[in-house]
C-alpha positions in Angstrom: 127.1 99.0 100.3 127.4 97.2 96.9 126.4 98.6 93.6 123.6 97.2 91.4 124.1 95.0 88.4 121.6 95.9 85.6 120.9 93.4 82.9 120.6 95.4 79.8 118.6 94.2 76.8 119.7 95.4 73.3 118.1 95.5 70.0 117.8 92.3 68.0 119.3 93.9 64.9 119.5 97.1 63.0 116.3 98.8 64.2 115.2 101.9 66.1 116.0 101.4 69.8 113.1 103.6 70.6 110.7 101.0 69.1 111.8 98.2 71.4 113.3 99.8 74.6 111.2 101.8 77.1 112.3 105.3 77.9 113.1 104.5 81.6 115.3 101.7 80.5 117.2 104.0 78.2 117.5 106.6 80.9 119.0 104.0 83.3 121.5 102.9 80.7 122.6 106.5 80.2 123.3 106.9 83.9 125.9 104.1 83.9 129.6 104.4 83.3 130.8 100.8 83.8 129.7 98.0 81.5 130.5 94.3 81.1 129.9 93.1 77.5 130.2 90.1 75.3 131.7 92.4 72.7 132.9 95.9 73.8 132.8 97.1 70.2 129.1 96.1 69.7 128.3 97.5 73.2 129.9 100.8 72.4 127.9 101.1 69.1 124.7 100.3 71.1 125.6 103.0 73.7 126.2 105.5 71.0 122.6 105.0 69.8 121.1 105.0 73.2 123.2 107.9 74.5 125.1 108.5 77.7 125.3 111.3 80.3 129.1 111.0 79.9 131.4 111.1 76.9 131.5 107.6 75.3 135.3 107.6 75.5 135.1 107.8 79.3 132.9 104.7 79.7 134.6 101.6 81.0 133.6 98.5 79.0 135.1 95.1 80.0 134.8 91.9 78.0 133.0 88.8 79.2 132.8 86.2 76.4 133.2 82.4 76.1 136.9 82.7 76.3 136.9 84.6 79.7 138.3 82.4 82.4 135.9 81.8 85.3 138.6 83.1 87.6 138.2 86.5 86.0 134.6 86.9 87.1 135.5 88.3 90.5 137.7 91.0 89.0 134.9 92.1 86.6 132.5 92.3 89.5 134.9 94.0 91.9 133.8 97.6 91.1 130.2 96.6 91.7 131.0 94.9 95.0 132.9 98.2 95.9 129.7 100.2 95.3 129.6 101.1 91.6 126.6 100.3 89.4 127.2 98.3 86.2 125.4 97.1 83.2 125.7 93.7 81.6 125.2 93.8 77.8 124.8 90.9 75.4 125.4 90.9 71.6 121.7 91.0 71.0 118.5 90.7 73.0 118.5 89.9 76.7 121.9 89.1 78.5 122.6 85.8 80.3 120.5 83.7 77.9 122.7 81.7 75.5 125.7 83.8 76.4 128.3 83.8 79.2 126.7 86.4 81.3 124.9 83.9 83.5 128.1 83.1 85.4 128.5 86.8 86.3 124.9 87.0 87.5 125.3 83.9 89.7 128.4 85.3 91.3 126.7 88.7 91.8 124.1 86.9 93.9 126.7 85.1 95.9 128.4 88.4 96.6 125.1 90.0 97.8 124.9 92.3 94.8 121.4 93.5 93.7 120.5 92.2 90.3 118.0 94.2 88.2 116.7 92.9 84.9 115.6 95.6 82.5 112.7 95.3 80.1 113.5 94.7 76.4 113.2 92.2 73.5 113.9 88.5 74.0 113.9 86.7 70.7 113.1 83.4 72.5 110.0 84.7 74.2 108.8 86.7 71.2 109.2 83.6 69.0 107.3 81.4 71.5 104.3 83.7 71.9 104.0 84.2 68.1 104.3 80.5 67.3 101.0 79.3 68.5 102.8 76.3 70.1 102.5 75.0 73.7 103.5 77.9 75.9 102.8 76.4 79.4 105.7 74.0 79.0 108.8 74.7 77.0 112.6 74.2 77.0 115.4 76.1 75.5 118.3 74.0 74.1 120.6 76.7 72.7 122.7 75.6 69.8 122.3 72.0 68.5 125.4 69.9 67.4 126.8 71.0 64.1 127.9 67.6 62.8 125.2 65.7 60.9 124.9 62.4 62.8 124.9 64.0 66.2 122.6 66.8 65.1 120.0 64.5 63.7 120.1 62.3 66.8 119.7 65.3 69.0 116.7 66.4 66.9 115.1 63.0 67.3 115.7 63.1 71.0 114.1 66.5 71.5 111.2 65.5 69.3 110.7 62.5 71.6 110.9 64.7 74.6 108.4 67.1 73.2 105.9 64.2 72.6 106.6 62.7 76.0 106.3 66.0 78.0 103.9 67.8 75.6 106.3 70.8 75.6 107.7 73.1 73.0 111.4 72.7 72.3 113.3 75.9 71.3 116.7 76.2 69.7 118.8 78.5 67.6 121.6 78.3 65.0 124.4 80.5 63.6 122.5 82.3 60.8 124.8 81.1 58.0 124.0 77.5 59.0 120.2 77.9 59.1 119.8 76.0 55.8 121.7 72.9 57.1 119.6 72.9 60.3 116.4 73.1 58.3 117.5 70.2 56.1 118.3 68.1 59.3 114.9 68.9 60.8 113.1 67.8 57.6 115.1 64.5 57.6 114.9 63.7 61.3 111.3 64.8 62.3 108.0 63.1 61.7 105.8 64.7 59.0 103.1 65.7 61.5 105.5 67.5 63.9 104.9 71.2 64.1 107.9 73.5 63.4 107.8 77.3 63.8 110.5 79.5 62.2 110.8 83.0 63.6 113.2 85.2 61.7 114.4 88.8 62.0 112.2 89.5 65.0 111.3 93.2 65.6 112.9 94.1 62.2 111.0 95.3 59.1 111.7 91.9 57.5 110.3 89.9 60.4 108.6 86.6 59.6 107.0 84.0 61.9 105.5 80.9 60.3 104.3 77.6 61.9 103.7 74.6 59.7 104.0 70.8 59.9 107.3 69.2 58.8 105.5 67.7 55.8 104.4 71.2 54.7 107.8 72.7 55.2 109.2 70.1 52.8 107.0 71.7 50.1 108.0 75.3 51.0 111.4 75.6 52.6 112.0 79.0 54.4 114.3 81.6 52.9 116.3 82.3 56.1 120.0 82.1 55.0 122.1 84.6 57.1 119.1 85.8 59.0 118.8 85.5 62.8 116.2 82.8 63.5 114.6 81.0 66.4 113.3 77.5 65.8 110.5 75.9 67.8 109.3 72.3 67.6 106.2 70.6 69.0 105.5 66.9 68.4 101.8 66.2 68.1 
């Protein structure tokens, strides 16, 4: 019999884990001794906060990041196939969304491993429900291109898609580049297009604002170096 792969949500920043993780989720995390993480260092810090039934030094934490060769997935999953339970941990929020964990989850299904998603914060869904934008139809685009011509063209493309499909387009950026992305949005989008900016979700400094592009031009958001989710709806 195979083990179970638990998809473990983490906090979205420096906040009290008790405020965002149910007690049963934390109890399940404490029972595990094998983890697969985007960053073992970050995962170990998270586990120190949540706690463990075993000494932290005895926990096995393997790395799965964007540099992990696809051929290594089977070796990471081997203990689970052999019967050991494991936890997949992302850098922040829910694993397998905008991180390399999805490949491991897919392979787990192919190997007949039970996959269990645990309840916790997802910045994408929190931003969507707080935005007031279309929530019946939406698409997540991850990171947009960094270079200016390609980025502005991509923004125009997803704005057209939003208008055509009447759906909300969701995307993110590395926090230190938030300002450049905002400038690109103000240049590429129509004044009447709605843009929601959701920053520091679940943290004391949390802010979610939805305005039209024309309004954002008059009051640019202060989001430098702050984790942010962007949502766009062409109207």
